[in-house]
KOLNU-443722 format. One record per residue (C-alpha): residue number from 1; x, y, z. Coordinates in nm, 2 decimals, m for minus. Layout:
<drentors>
   i     xx     yy     zz
 NUM      X      Y      Z
...
</drentors>
This chain:
<drentors>
   i     xx     yy     zz
   1   0.00   0.00   0.00
   2   0.13   0.34  m0.09
   3   0.04   0.66   0.10
   4  m0.31   0.78   0.01
   5  m0.33   1.10  m0.20
   6  m0.55   1.39  m0.10
   7  m0.84   1.49  m0.33
   8  m0.64   1.79  m0.46
   9  m0.36   1.56  m0.57
  10  m0.60   1.33  m0.74
  11  m0.79   1.59  m0.94
  12  m0.47   1.77  m1.05
  13  m0.33   1.44  m1.15
  14  m0.64   1.39  m1.36
  15  m0.58   1.72  m1.53
  16  m0.22   1.64  m1.61
  17  m0.32   1.30  m1.75
  18  m0.58   1.48  m1.98
  19  m0.32   1.73  m2.10
  20  m0.07   1.46  m2.17
  21  m0.31   1.24  m2.36
  22  m0.47   1.54  m2.53
  23  m0.13   1.67  m2.65
  24  m0.04   1.32  m2.79
  25  m0.38   1.30  m2.96
  26  m0.35   1.65  m3.10
  27  m0.01   1.57  m3.25
  28  m0.15   1.26  m3.40
  29  m0.43   1.46  m3.57
  30  m0.18   1.72  m3.69
  31   0.05   1.45  m3.84
  32  m0.25   1.30  m4.01
  33  m0.36   1.63  m4.15
  34  m0.01   1.71  m4.28
  35   0.04   1.36  m4.42
  36   0.38   1.34  m4.25
  37   0.36   0.96  m4.21
  38   0.06   0.84  m4.41
  39  m0.23   0.64  m4.28
  40  m0.33   0.61  m3.91
  41  m0.13   0.30  m3.85
  42   0.19   0.45  m4.01
  43   0.13   0.77  m3.81
  44   0.10   0.58  m3.48
  45   0.41   0.37  m3.57
  46   0.61   0.68  m3.67
  47   0.52   0.88  m3.36
  48   0.60   0.57  m3.14
  49   0.96   0.62  m3.23
  50   1.00   0.93  m3.00
  51   1.08   0.94  m2.63
  52   0.86   1.25  m2.60
  53   0.55   1.07  m2.72
  54   0.60   0.75  m2.53
  55   0.69   0.93  m2.21
  56   0.38   1.15  m2.23
  57   0.17   0.83  m2.28
  58   0.33   0.69  m1.96
  59   0.24   1.02  m1.79
  60  m0.12   0.99  m1.90
  61  m0.14   0.63  m1.77
  62   0.04   0.70  m1.45
  63  m0.14   1.01  m1.35
  64  m0.47   0.85  m1.44
  65  m0.39   0.58  m1.20
  66  m0.29   0.84  m0.94
  67  m0.63   1.01  m0.99
  68  m0.83   0.69  m0.96
  69  m0.65   0.48  m0.70
  70  m0.73   0.55  m0.34
  71  m0.41   0.38  m0.22
  72  m0.18   0.63  m0.39
  73   0.11   0.58  m0.62
  74   0.47   0.46  m0.58
  75   0.73   0.72  m0.50
  76   1.02   0.58  m0.71
  77   0.82   0.54  m1.03
  78   0.64   0.88  m1.02
  79   0.97   1.05  m0.93
  80   1.16   0.87  m1.22
  81   0.88   0.96  m1.46
  82   0.89   1.32  m1.35
  83   1.27   1.33  m1.41
  84   1.21   1.17  m1.75
  85   0.97   1.46  m1.83
  86   1.23   1.71  m1.72
  87   1.47   1.54  m1.97
  88   1.20   1.57  m2.24
  89   1.16   1.94  m2.18
  90   1.53   2.02  m2.12
  91   1.67   1.83  m2.42
  92   1.40   1.97  m2.65
  93   1.45   2.34  m2.55
  94   1.83   2.32  m2.55
  95   1.90   2.09  m2.85
  96   1.60   2.02  m3.06
  97   1.37   2.32  m3.07
  98   1.34   2.46  m3.42
  99   1.45   2.14  m3.60
 100   1.09   2.07  m3.69
 101   0.85   2.37  m3.74
 102   0.49   2.32  m3.63
 103   0.19   2.53  m3.71
 104  m0.16   2.56  m3.57
 105  m0.27   2.26  m3.38
 106   0.08   2.11  m3.41
 107   0.23   2.41  m3.24
 108  m0.01   2.38  m2.94
 109   0.06   2.00  m2.92
 110   0.43   2.06  m2.94
 111   0.42   2.30  m2.64
 112   0.19   2.07  m2.45
 113   0.43   1.77  m2.49
 114   0.76   1.96  m2.43
 115   0.67   2.24  m2.19
 116   0.33   2.22  m2.02
 117   0.34   1.86  m1.92
 118   0.70   1.86  m1.79
 119   0.63   2.17  m1.58
 120   0.31   2.03  m1.45
 121   0.48   1.70  m1.35
 122   0.75   1.89  m1.16
 123   0.49   2.10  m0.98
 124   0.28   1.80  m0.89
 125   0.59   1.61  m0.77
 126   0.68   1.91  m0.54
 127   0.33   1.95  m0.41
 128   0.19   1.59  m0.38
 129   0.43   1.31  m0.47
 130   0.51   1.07  m0.18
 131   0.88   1.16  m0.21
 132   0.95   1.11   0.16
 133   0.97   0.74   0.08
 134   1.25   0.77  m0.17
 135   1.57   0.59  m0.10
 136   1.91   0.59  m0.27
 137   1.85   0.22  m0.36
 138   1.57   0.35  m0.59
 139   1.83   0.52  m0.82
 140   1.82   0.24  m1.08
 141   1.45   0.33  m1.13
 142   1.55   0.67  m1.26
 143   1.74   0.53  m1.56
 144   1.52   0.22  m1.62
 145   1.27   0.37  m1.87
 146   1.53   0.58  m2.06
 147   1.76   0.28  m2.10
 148   1.47   0.06  m2.22
 149   1.38   0.34  m2.47
 150   1.73   0.37  m2.60
 151   1.76   0.00  m2.66
 152   1.42   0.01  m2.85
 153   1.51   0.32  m3.05
 154   1.85   0.20  m3.15
 155   1.70  m0.14  m3.25
 156   1.44   0.04  m3.47
 157   1.71   0.26  m3.62
 158   1.93  m0.03  m3.70
 159   1.64  m0.20  m3.87
 160   1.52   0.09  m4.09
 161   1.80   0.35  m4.08
 162   1.58   0.61  m3.91
 163   1.68   0.75  m3.58
 164   1.45   0.97  m3.37
 165   1.71   1.23  m3.25
 166   2.03   1.36  m3.41
 167   2.24   1.29  m3.10
 168   2.16   0.91  m3.12
 169   2.20   0.88  m3.50
 170   2.45   0.60  m3.54
 171   2.47   0.64  m3.92
 172   2.57   1.01  m3.88
 173   2.75   1.04  m3.55
 174   2.91   0.70  m3.52
 175   2.90   0.46  m3.23
 176   3.15   0.63  m3.01
 177   2.98   0.97  m3.03
 178   2.63   0.82  m2.97
 179   2.76   0.61  m2.68
 180   2.92   0.93  m2.53
 181   2.60   1.13  m2.57
 182   2.38   0.86  m2.42
 183   2.62   0.80  m2.13
 184   2.61   1.17  m2.06
 185   2.23   1.16  m2.04
 186   2.23   0.86  m1.81
 187   2.48   1.04  m1.58
 188   2.25   1.35  m1.58
 189   1.95   1.12  m1.49
 190   2.14   0.96  m1.20
 191   2.25   1.30  m1.07
 192   1.89   1.42  m1.10
 193   1.78   1.11  m0.91
 194   2.02   1.18  m0.63
 195   1.89   1.54  m0.60
 196   1.53   1.41  m0.59
 197   1.61   1.16  m0.32
 198   1.79   1.43  m0.12
 199   1.49   1.66  m0.17
 200   1.26   1.38  m0.04
 201   1.47   1.34   0.27
 202   1.47   1.71   0.33
 203   1.09   1.71   0.29
 204   1.08   1.43   0.55
 205   1.26   1.65   0.80
</drentors>
């Protein structure tokens, strides 16, 4: 049993879940309208290549669970997911913003995925997450999902030659550069995890 969440945490979690799901859905509609990928199946498959899309889907599922479950939600997972969303926003706004130009609905969806949801997750974590229960032994959780994603994205890229992000493009950067980039991101996540555990312990005091 996890610590129960107050009603305010549950209804704000529901809003975050709706924004995340709505942003993914809006980007799907935009991609369909622009014909970026083709038919609905190809669009879903193409969007499923991106860490941003998959992590926002995880946010929608996790925060829906937080809104519906009376027995709360696990501190390690929600903390790791929040840090993953910080990575989504941070990498996008420092490295990827402007690579793809969006208009209309796509621009709104883009900001929802990369700005609104990451900020909302951080604010919810600060206000409501059961962070007092975080331990340093939970640190592997902070890199679990990104590592699973990297293995998946590289496998897809090796199969079809298309990589979702420039910094992990083996065909362009080479194995050493990609490994260095990804190792740097893992290190950042671990350091972020340490800071979140420390923050949880401070909150406990």
